[in-house]
C-alpha positions in Angstrom: -18.9 29.5 5.0 -16.2 29.4 2.7 -17.9 27.7 0.1 -20.5 30.6 -0.3 -17.6 33.1 -0.1 -15.8 31.1 -2.8 -18.9 31.0 -5.3 -19.8 34.5 -4.8 -15.9 35.4 -5.8 -16.1 32.9 -8.5 -19.5 34.7 -10.2 -17.0 37.9 -11.1 -16.9 37.5 -14.8 -13.7 39.4 -15.4 -10.7 41.3 -13.1 -7.5 42.5 -14.2 -4.4 40.3 -13.4 -2.6 43.1 -11.5 -5.4 43.0 -8.7 -4.9 39.2 -8.4 -1.1 39.7 -8.3 -1.6 42.4 -5.6 -3.7 40.4 -3.4 -0.9 38.1 -3.1 1.9 40.2 -2.1 -0.3 41.4 0.8 -0.7 38.1 2.0 2.9 36.4 1.4 5.9 36.6 3.5 8.3 34.3 2.7 12.0 33.6 2.8 14.0 34.3 -0.5 16.0 31.3 -0.2 14.6 28.3 -2.3 16.8 26.1 0.2 14.7 26.6 3.1 11.8 25.3 1.2 13.4 21.9 0.6 11.8 19.6 3.0 9.0 22.1 3.9 5.9 19.8 2.6 6.0 16.1 3.2 2.1 15.3 3.4 0.6 15.9 -0.5 -2.6 15.3 -1.6 -3.4 14.2 -5.4 -6.9 14.2 -7.0 -7.3 12.9 -10.3 -5.5 9.7 -11.3 -6.0 9.1 -15.0 -3.3 8.4 -17.2 -1.3 11.5 -16.4 -2.1 11.6 -12.8 -1.4 8.0 -11.8 1.8 8.2 -13.1 2.8 11.4 -11.5 1.4 10.1 -8.3 3.7 7.1 -8.5 6.6 9.3 -8.9 5.6 11.4 -5.5 5.4 7.8 -4.1 9.2 7.2 -5.2 10.2 10.2 -4.0 9.2 9.6 -0.5 6.3 11.9 0.1 3.3 10.7 2.0 0.8 10.9 -0.5 -3.4 10.7 -0.2 -5.2 10.1 -3.3 -8.7 10.8 -5.0 -10.7 9.9 -7.9 -14.2 9.3 -9.0 -13.3 6.0 -10.5 -13.1 4.1 -7.5 -11.3 0.9 -9.5 -8.0 3.0 -9.6 -8.5 4.1 -6.2 -8.5 0.9 -5.0 -5.4 0.1 -7.2 -3.6 2.9 -5.2 -4.7 1.7 -1.9 -3.6 -2.1 -2.8 -0.2 -0.4 -3.2 -0.3 0.8 0.3 -1.4 4.7 -0.8 -3.8 6.2 1.2 -7.4 7.1 -0.5 -9.9 9.6 0.5 -13.7 9.6 -0.6 -13.9 13.4 -1.3 -11.6 16.4 -2.1 -12.6 17.8 1.3 -11.3 14.9 3.0 -8.1 14.6 1.1 -7.1 18.4 1.9 -7.6 17.6 5.7 -4.6 15.2 5.5 -2.4 17.3 3.1 -0.2 20.0 3.5 -0.3 20.4 -0.3 -2.7 19.1 -2.9 -2.3 18.7 -6.7 -5.3 18.4 -9.2 -5.0 16.9 -12.4 -8.2 16.8 -14.0 -9.6 16.7 -17.6 -11.7 20.7 -18.1 -12.0 23.6 -16.2 -15.7 22.4 -14.9 -13.9 19.8 -13.4 -11.6 22.1 -11.6 -13.8 24.5 -10.4 -16.0 21.5 -8.7 -13.2 20.0 -6.8 -12.3 23.4 -5.8 -15.7 25.0 -4.9 -18.4 22.0 -5.3 -20.0 20.0 -2.3 -17.1 18.5 -0.1 -14.8 20.5 -2.4 -11.3 21.7 -1.4 -12.6 24.9 -0.3 -15.6 23.8 1.6 -15.6 24.3 5.1 -15.6 27.6 7.5 -13.3 29.5 5.6 -9.8 27.8 6.9 -8.5 25.3 4.9 -5.6 22.9 6.2 -3.6 23.1 2.7 -1.0 25.9 2.6 -0.4 25.4 -1.4 -2.7 24.4 -3.9 -1.3 23.0 -7.4 -3.8 23.1 -10.2 -1.8 21.1 -13.3 -4.7 20.8 -15.5 -4.9 22.4 -18.8 -7.6 25.1 -18.1 -8.1 28.3 -19.4 -6.1 31.3 -17.5 -9.5 33.1 -16.7 -10.9 30.4 -14.8 -7.8 29.8 -12.9 -7.6 33.3 -11.5 -11.2 33.1 -10.5 -9.9 30.4 -8.1 -6.5 31.4 -7.2 -8.6 34.9 -6.0 -10.8 32.7 -4.2 -7.8 30.6 -2.3 -6.7 33.8 -1.6 -9.5 34.8 0.9 -9.4 31.7 2.8 -7.3 31.4 6.0 -5.0 28.3 7.0 -6.1 26.3 9.6 -2.5 25.4 11.0 -0.3 28.5 10.7 3.3 28.0 9.5 6.4 30.0 10.1 6.5 31.6 6.3 3.0 31.3 5.4 -0.1 33.5 6.4 -2.3 32.5 3.9 -2.8 29.0 1.7 -1.6 29.9 -2.0 -2.8 28.5 -5.5 -0.2 27.9 -8.3 -1.0 26.8 -11.6 1.0 24.4 -13.2 0.4 22.5 -16.6 2.5 20.2 -18.0 4.0 19.3 -21.3 5.3 16.0 -22.3 2.4 13.6 -22.3 2.0 10.2 -20.6 5.5 9.0 -21.2 7.1 12.2 -19.8 5.0 11.5 -16.9 6.1 7.7 -16.5 9.5 8.9 -16.7 9.2 11.7 -14.5 10.5 14.1 -17.3 7.6 16.5 -17.3 7.8 20.3 -18.1 5.9 22.6 -15.8 4.9 26.1 -16.7 4.1 27.7 -13.5 2.0 30.7 -12.7 1.7 32.2 -9.4 3.5 33.7 -6.5 7.4 33.3 -7.4 8.1 32.2 -3.4 5.7 30.0 -3.6 6.9 28.4 -7.0 10.2 28.1 -5.1 8.4 26.2 -2.4 6.5 23.7 -4.6 9.9 23.0 -6.8 10.9 20.0 -4.7 7.6 18.6 -5.7 7.5 19.3 -9.1 10.9 18.0 -9.5 10.0 14.6 -8.3 7.3 14.6 -11.3 9.1 16.5 -13.8 12.9 17.5 -15.1 12.2 20.9 -16.0 10.1 23.7 -14.4 9.4 27.0 -15.5 8.3 30.2 -14.1 6.0 32.1 -16.1 4.6 35.1 -13.7 1.5 35.5 -12.0 -1.8 33.5 -11.5 -2.8 32.2 -14.9 0.3 32.6 -16.7 1.2 28.8 -16.4 -2.4 28.0 -18.2 -1.5 30.9 -20.6 1.6 29.2 -21.4 0.3 25.7 -21.6 -2.4 27.0 -24.5 -0.1 29.0 -26.3 2.6 26.1 -26.3 -0.3 23.4 -27.6 -1.7 26.3 -30.3 1.9 26.2 -31.5 1.9 22.4 -31.6 -1.2 22.0 -33.3 -0.4 24.8 -35.8 3.0 23.0 -36.3 1.5 19.5 -37.0 -1.0 20.7 -39.4 1.8 22.7 -41.4 4.3 19.9 -41.5 1.4 17.1 -42.3 0.2 19.6 -45.0 3.8 19.6 -46.3 4.5 15.8 -46.4 1.3 15.0 -47.9 1.6 17.6 -50.7 5.5 16.4 -51.2 4.1 12.4 -51.8 1.5 14.1 -54.4 4.2 15.8 -55.8 6.1 12.7 -56.1 8.8 12.9 -53.2 8.7 10.0 -50.6 8.1 11.3 -47.0 11.2 10.1 -45.6 13.3 12.2 -48.3 11.5 15.4 -47.7 11.5 14.4 -43.9 15.4 14.7 -44.6 15.1 17.9 -46.4 12.9 19.3 -43.6 15.3 18.5 -40.6 18.5 19.9 -42.4 16.6 23.0 -43.3 14.6 26.3 -42.3 11.5 23.6 -42.1 12.6 21.8 -39.1 10.4 21.7 -36.0 9.1 19.1 -33.4 6.8 17.6 -35.9 9.0 16.5 -38.3 12.1 15.5 -36.3 10.5 14.0 -33.0 7.3 13.5 -33.6 6.9 12.4 -37.5 3.2 12.3 -38.4 4.2 9.7 -41.4 3.4 5.8 -40.6 6.9 4.1 -41.6 9.0 7.2 -41.1 9.9 7.3 -37.5 9.6 4.1 -34.6 8.5 5.1 -31.1 6.3 7.4 -32.4 1.9 7.0 -32.5 2.0 6.9 -36.4 4.3 4.0 -36.2 1.5 2.5 -34.4 -1.4 3.3 -36.1 -1.8 6.5 -33.9 -2.7 4.6 -30.8 -1.2 6.6 -27.7 -0.3 10.0 -27.8 -2.3 13.1 -27.3 -5.6 12.4 -28.5 -7.5 14.3 -31.0 -10.3 15.4 -28.8 -7.9 16.9 -26.4 -6.3 18.8 -28.8 -9.5 20.2 -29.9 -10.3 20.9 -26.2 -6.9 23.0 -26.0 -7.8 24.9 -29.4 -11.2 26.0 -27.7 -9.6 26.9 -24.7 -6.9 29.2 -27.0 -9.9 30.5 -28.9 -12.0 31.7 -25.6 -8.7 33.1 -24.2 -7.9 35.0 -27.4 -11.3 36.4 -27.9 -11.1 37.3 -24.3 -8.4 39.9 -25.0 -9.7 40.6 -28.5 -6.6 39.0 -30.1 -7.0 38.2 -33.8 -6.3 34.6 -34.4 -7.3 33.2 -37.9 -4.8 30.0 -37.3 -6.4 28.9 -34.0 -10.3 29.1 -36.2 -8.6 26.9 -38.9 -7.0 24.3 -36.5 -10.4 24.4 -34.4 -12.1 23.7 -37.7 -9.8 20.7 -38.6 -9.5 19.0 -35.2 -13.6 19.6 -35.0 -14.1 17.6 -37.9 -11.3 14.9 -36.7 -13.0 14.2 -33.8 -16.8 14.2 -35.4 -15.3 12.0 -38.5 -14.4 9.6 -35.7 -10.9 9.6 -34.6 -11.2 11.6 -31.3 -9.1 8.8 -29.5 -6.2 8.8 -32.2 -3.2 10.9 -31.7 -3.4 14.3 -33.2 -1.0 13.3 -35.3 -3.4 11.4 -37.4 -4.4 14.7 -39.2 -1.8 13.5 -42.0 -3.7 10.4 -42.6 -7.6 11.1 -41.9 -7.6 15.1 -43.1 -4.7 15.4 -45.8 -5.1 11.8 -47.1 -1.5 11.1 -46.9 -0.1 7.8 -47.5 2.1 5.3 -45.0 5.7 5.1 -46.1 6.2 1.7 -47.3 
C-alpha cells in the first residue's frame, strides 16, 4: 500500500538534498519548452481554504481552471459549493478529480497528515492520479524533502505524454492576504525545473512573480530565510523609531531620514510600524489584519530548527524568537507582527 510505503519513507530523519534531486532526474522526462505546458492542466484540486487559500482559489476559478476543494471547515466548503465550486470530503477524493493538487496549510504536521494520513493524497495502491502536487504552506525544508521523496516513489494512474512519475513542488508565497486577493503573490519554488515550468500558468493565475529556487525544499528554505529577514528588519526598525522618540525625534521625521538614507527598508517605507505615520498598513488600524505575531513566531521556530539542522550559528533568530514568543504570551498573538513597536518597545503613536 502506498500509505505504508510513504510512512516508511517518512521515518527517515535525514538525507541529502542531492539524493532527492538525483531521484527526480531518473524519473522525469519533460520537454524543455515552457510554451508546451501552457494548457497542460485544467483540473486543479485545492486543500486549505483559510485566509490565503480561499483567495487563491477565487483567482484559480477566475482564470478558468476547474477547481475542486477540501477543508476541515464545512462552512467554508459550503460557501464555495454555493459559488459552483466542487467540494470533496477528503484529500484523497480531491486527488481523484485532479491533475494538480495545491495545499495551503498551517503547519508541517498538517501537510504531513494531508499527504500521508488516512484518506490522504498518497492513500491507495501506490498509484495516484495527480501528476503535480504543489505545497504552498510555510513549512520546514526537511519535511518538504521527506514528502517529495515519498511522492517520487508513487506511480501515475493516468500516464501523460511527458510525465512518468508524479512530482511535488514546494511553492510557499509572500505578500499576505492582500496579495492573495489581488493575485499579486510571489511564489518561491523548489523542485525539478521542468515541473516548475509546467506549473507556471497555474502559479501566474494566483501571483505576479514566481522565482525558481532550485531543488526540492529550496522554496521552503527561501521562505524561511525571507521571513527571518523580515522579522529582524521589523525589530530593528521598531527599535530605532522608539529610540528616536525617546531622544526627542518625531517618528515621521525619523522615517523620512531612514527612507532617504542607508537605514531604508521595507519595514520603514512600506510597512511602517508607528501608528499615524502611514495609511493602509496594520499600524494604522490598531495592528489588525496583516501577518499575525503567532505566525511570525511559528516561522522563526522553523528557521531555528533548520539552522540547528545544518549547524548554523543564528544569534538573531534566537533573539527574534524570544521577542515574538513574549508577544504571544502577552496576548498579542493575533495582532500584526509590527505591533512590537508598541507592545515590546513601548513606542508611541504619532499624533
